[in-house]
N, C-alpha and C positions, 0 to 999 in steps of 0.2 A: 483419566483427561478428557472423556467426553460422557459427562450425564443427560442422559433422555428420556429421565424419568418424567421429566414434562411434557415429553409428546403425546403419551399414553392414556389408552381408556379408561385405564384405572385412576388418574390425578382426573380426569380432562368431561372421563364421559360421552356423551356421543363428538364434543367436542374433537377426539384425541383419533388413534389408531391402537389399536390391536399391530402394536411393532412388533416382535416378537415372529409373528405371523408373517405380516407386509417382509419382514428381510426375509426368511424363510423362501417367498413366493417370489418375492424380485434377486434372489440372491447370483441365478446366471446369468440376471440380464445385467447386475449391476459387475459382473465378473470380465461380462460384456463387454462391457462400455470401457472398464480401464485396461482390458489388453486388447481395443481398437486403439485406446491413444498410447500404451507402450509401443503397440507393432507400429504406427504409424512414426514415430523418435526412433526405434529400432533402423527402420528401412532406412532414417539417414537420407530422405528424400523431400520429407518434407517442408515448408515453409515459411512453418511455423514452430514450433516445436522448440526449440533448441534451448527453452527455458527451463527443460528437464536435467540438461549438463551440465547446468550452470554451477549446480554442489562439487561438484568437481575440481573445480578453482582453474580452471587452465589460466584464467589471467592474474589470476592471484601474489604472481611472483611479478607479474609487472608493476601491478600496483602498490606493494608494500615495496616494490622500488623507488618509486614515486613518495609516497609518502616518508621514509624514512629522507630521502635528498630534503625534503622540503622539513621535517624537525629543525627544529629552532631558525629557520629561517624565516619565517610565518608564522602571524600568530591570530590572524584569519583568513578562511576559506571563504568564497564567495560560488556560489551554487548555481547556476544561469542553467533551467531547465519548464520546463511545465509539465501536466497529470503524470505519467509514464515514471519521467527524466527527473523529480521532482519527488510525486512522494514517497514510494520508499528508499532514497534516501534521507527524508523527513522522517520518516518512518524509526530506521534507525538509531537517527542521531538524540534525534529526544525521549526517545522510551531510552539508549542504555548509557547516554553519559549522564554526567551531574546535575539532577531537574537545574540548578541555577548555574553551569558552566561557565557561561561567558560573564556570569559577577566573579566567577573565583577571582584574587590577587593575584594568585600562580600559580598555572596551567599548568601540565605533560601534554595538550596538546592545544590545534586551531581552535576557536573559535569557529563555523560555519554557517551562517549566511543562505536561507534559501533565498532564491529572487523568480516567483515561480509566473509573478502578474505585468502585464503593462501596467506598472501602477507606475506617473513616476512622481507624485509623490515619495515616495516607498524607496525607490531605483536610487535617485538625486538623494534624499536621503538618508540612504543610506554607505552612498559615496563619500556625502558629507564629513560621517564619525570616521571613516576606516583611515588606515596608512596605506597609501597604496608602494608606497615601499617595503613596508609587511604582509603586502597582500595577495593572495594567490586566488584566480578565479577561473573554477570550471567550466569553461562550454559544455551543456550533452544535449547534441541534437544529431540524430541518425544520417536527416538529408540534410541537415546544414537548412535548410528552409523556414524551418520551424516559423512563422511572425515571429511570436514572441520573446523568445530567446535569441531570435537577432538581434531582435530589440536594442536590448538589455547588452548582446553582449557588443555590439558598434557605442552605446556607453561608458560600459566597463574599460573597450581598447582604449577610445580616445582619453578617460582617466589616468588609465597609467602610463598611453604615451606619453601625457601632455610632462606629468612631471619627475618622468624615468627616462624617458628620452629613447635609447634603442634596443635599450635592457630590458622595458617594455616585454619584451618574448618569453624570457625564462621565470612568468608572472604568470602565462593561459598554461591549462589543460586543455589538450578537445577532442572529448569523448561524443566519438562517431563510427560512422559506416566505417571499415576496411579498407574499402577500395570507392564507394559509388557518394556519392554527390557531392555538393559547393564545399564541406566544411574540412573534410579530407586534406582536398590540395587544397585550398590557402591555409592550412596551419603549415602542410611540409612547407610553402614557400616564404611563409613568418616565422618559421622554427622552434613551431609550438612542441610542446612535450604532444602526445598523442594514443591514446586511449579506445577500443578496437567497443564495439554497439554490434554484437555478433548480427548478422543479420535474419536469422533465422527464430529470432527473439523479439516480442513488441513493450513495447516500453512497457506496459501494464506490467509485462513478467521481466523485467531487465531488473529488478533490486539485487541481485545476488550474481551479476555482472561486472563490469567497470563501471560503470551507471548509480550504484547503489554501497557496489564497495569503497570505491573510491573516498567518496563523501565521510564516510566511517570511517576506514583507517586513518584518517587526516585528522580528522578527530579522537582519534586513540581505542576504537572499537578494534575489541578485539572478530577479526573478520576472518580468522580459523575455526572459532568454535561457533557464528553466523552459521560457516560453509555446514562443519561436523552435524547439524541440527539438522538444516536441512534436508540433506542424508540420510535423515535417521527417518523424516519424513517419506523416502523413499521403499525404505521398509517397510513401513505401515501399510501403503500403496500394495505392498507386492502379497499380502496375507490375505486369504480366504473372508468371501461378504462377512460373515457372519463375527472373526476377530478382528473387523476393516478400518478403524475412523475415518477414511476419506470415504469409503463409500456410506457407511450409515450416514456423514452428515448430510454425504448429498440426499442419499434415498430419502430426510425429512426434507431438507428442501421441496424435493420435487415431488412429492406427496400434495405438501400440502398448497404448494404452490395450483397442483390440481383443484383441486379442493379449493379453488378461489383468494388462496393465502397470498395477495401478488406484491405487499410488502415486505423486504426484510432486515428488520431494525438487525443490527449491532451495535453493543453495547461492552464496551472491555469497561469492566470496576477499578477503573490505573486509570491516574491525568499523565501519566507518561505514555501509556496505549493509545492517545489522543488521535492521534494521526491514523494507528494504525487501523481505523476509522473509517480515515478518508481515502486510505489505500485501496480499503478493498471494497469502497463504493465503489474506485473507477473499474476497480478488477470485474465486482459483480455487472455493473450497468452494463459499460463496454464489451463484456464479453456474452453479456448474456441477452444483451435485446434482441433481436433479432429478427430478421424473417424465415421460418420455418424453411427446411430444403421439402420439395415435394410439393406442398400444400401454399408455400408464400404465408403459411398464417401468424399472425404477428405473436412471441410468444417475450416470456422475461418476463422478470419479478424486481422490482422497485428496492434499489436497496436505500434503507434512514442511516444517517451516522449520531449515535448518540454516544454521550461519556455515561460511567456511574462513579461516584450516586447525583451528581450536579443535575444528569438531563430526570432523575424523578421527583427532582422537583417546575419540571416545564412539559415532559413529553410520556409522563408512564401514567397521567393519568387515562389520556384517550387510548395505552395503547388495554390500559384495564376494561376499560367501561365504554370506547368507542367500538367501530366495526370490527366485526369475528377477520379483520384479511391484513392477519400482519401475524409472522410466527417474529421470536427472538434470540437473538445467538449473544447470547452476556459471557464474557470472558472474566474467569478467575485469579487472582495469584494467592495459592497461598503464603506465604514467606515473602515481606517487606525485607528488604537491603539490612533499615535499619530498626534496632528494635526499642522507634520510637511507644512511649506507653502516656494515657492522657494526667496530665498532673490530679490528684483533686484538691484543687485549690482551688471550691468553695462545699467544707464540707458539712457543711452545718444548712444547706440546701440536696435535702436530697431527690429534687426535681434533674440535680447534677452529680450529687458528688453519683450517683451510679454508674459514672461512667469512668469515676475516679480509678487509676491506676492497672487499667486493659490497653491494651496494642492497641492503637488506632488501624494494626488490619485486620483484630475480627469486630471491631465497627464494620469495617468496608465491608469483611463478606457476610457480618450479619445483614446488612442493607444489601445484598445483591442474594445473598437466602428468603431473606421477607420478600424482594420483590417479584423475585423468580416464581414463593410461590403464592405471594399475591394474584399473580397473571394463571396462574395456572388454576386457581378459584375459582375463575373468571371467562373459565374454557379456555384462553389465550396463549396457543402453545409454546415453548420458551424452552432451550439447551444451554448447559451451560461447557467450555471448552475448560478446562480448566492449568493455567501452569505451577509448575513449581514454586517459580519464583519470573522475577525476566532478566532474563542475564541472558548475552549475544549467544548463545547457543537455543532457549527454550524458545526466543522467539525467531531463529531461525528454521526452529522445528514449527510453529506454530505456521508461522508464513505459508512455507512450502506447504505445509495442509491444506490450507485454504488456495493454494492455488490447483493443485490435484483437482482439489472438489469440485474446482471450477468446472474442471478441462472434460468430470466426466457428467456433471449436473450440461452439458454441452453434448455429451451428445449421449442420453437422455435424450436432449431435448429433439435433437437429427440437426444439427444448428453446426454451423466451422465457430468455434469460439473465441479465435485466434485475431480475426479481420474484424474491421471497423468501417464496415463503409458509409454508416451517418454522418460518421466527423467528418468526413472526405468534403463533403458542397458548403460548407461555413469554410474549410480551406480557402479554398477556391476565390468564394466569395469574398473574403478579406483581401486577397493578394490581388481582385480585379480594383475591388473599392480604394486597395490605396497606392493604383498604380505598378504593380510589380512588370515589370515586362515580360513579353504572351500573352498578358490576358487584356489585349485590349477591347474582344469581340464582346467577354464575361463583360466589360465594365460599359459597354456601349447596349447591352442587354437587360444590364439595372441600373442605367440611365433612362432610357424608356421606357419602364418600367413605374419611374420616381420612388428608385433605391437610392440612397444617398443617405452620407455621414453627415 
């Protein structure tokens, strides 16, 4: 699963770690960080750690009921969300559906479209090509006040009600807080189906709640296998530090951050996993970019998303020969779904024919190994996470492992990895600029400061 050879001094010289010694020296601290996270979760009183219970699948029967009701009734699903309300589901659907699922003439499940920005051209353009009679809209917002999501909801409601009259309500599912916020009572008043976002689960940790599971299930993905994989990550998490990939990965990132490696590049070698990089970037940035408890020091490393092999030709030059301020996480897939081989269509061209009859996945993995070695030769640390294949169980395992690792890194930094105070001011100022009731004073402050749209 986890290859750490390219962080070690044997490969990197003075740029590397004596990882065996470091792991032994930090084992007690790592296990204490793990135990602190588990104890907070076990207490049942923590306001942030509900995501650790999601692999148990409490919401799964409700998700499957709605998905079964939708099967055959809807050709398309439009998911309205932003940030964690979109990226998790987007990652699952793009990784686990047929790579060109939406172009298939005959499909076993719905096409899933994600609207995750306030781009009027994209929103209206999508509605121009869909049939409202055959479209289900899943609006996702814990509070119901997320500006971007609610703007898209207003467009979709008007579109559906204009075409369907009173029947439009059967075409909307609201995923929101079970009790609080404005979307829950609105959904009850309108008669929408609803699913809960647990109050103790933040958006970037919500992929295995109804937030991610419903779009995945509607798209025909095996959501039970996803949750089984996530459960396996907890088995790894419980092991001693010497045999615990979660703690080892957390330690590597922590130690290199202390050495000034303040950029974390996440680079899966799989087009199907391209949005895993986006999901990870939010998870890492929003969780770990904080003021440290006690001294208020600013901490955190900057995530950079990349995809191999594409970004070998756009970024790796910098990573190899640029500043020594990065650590690179590569994701390798051992086996492709399709045994695609490269035809020997030019047998008389030695500069091409050497590729003939070799599997594409062999070439992909050769590129990964070459990049990892080239980085190591230049003293640039990198780790490789290996998946046997891209399927629901392995992806569920990897995503839960990355969330657990992030939680441990938060403990090592002495921060709260689960809140996002730096995001809130931008939301408030947007409300004021757009004239939301209750934000008049803020709007006046902005006007006096010369801030305008």
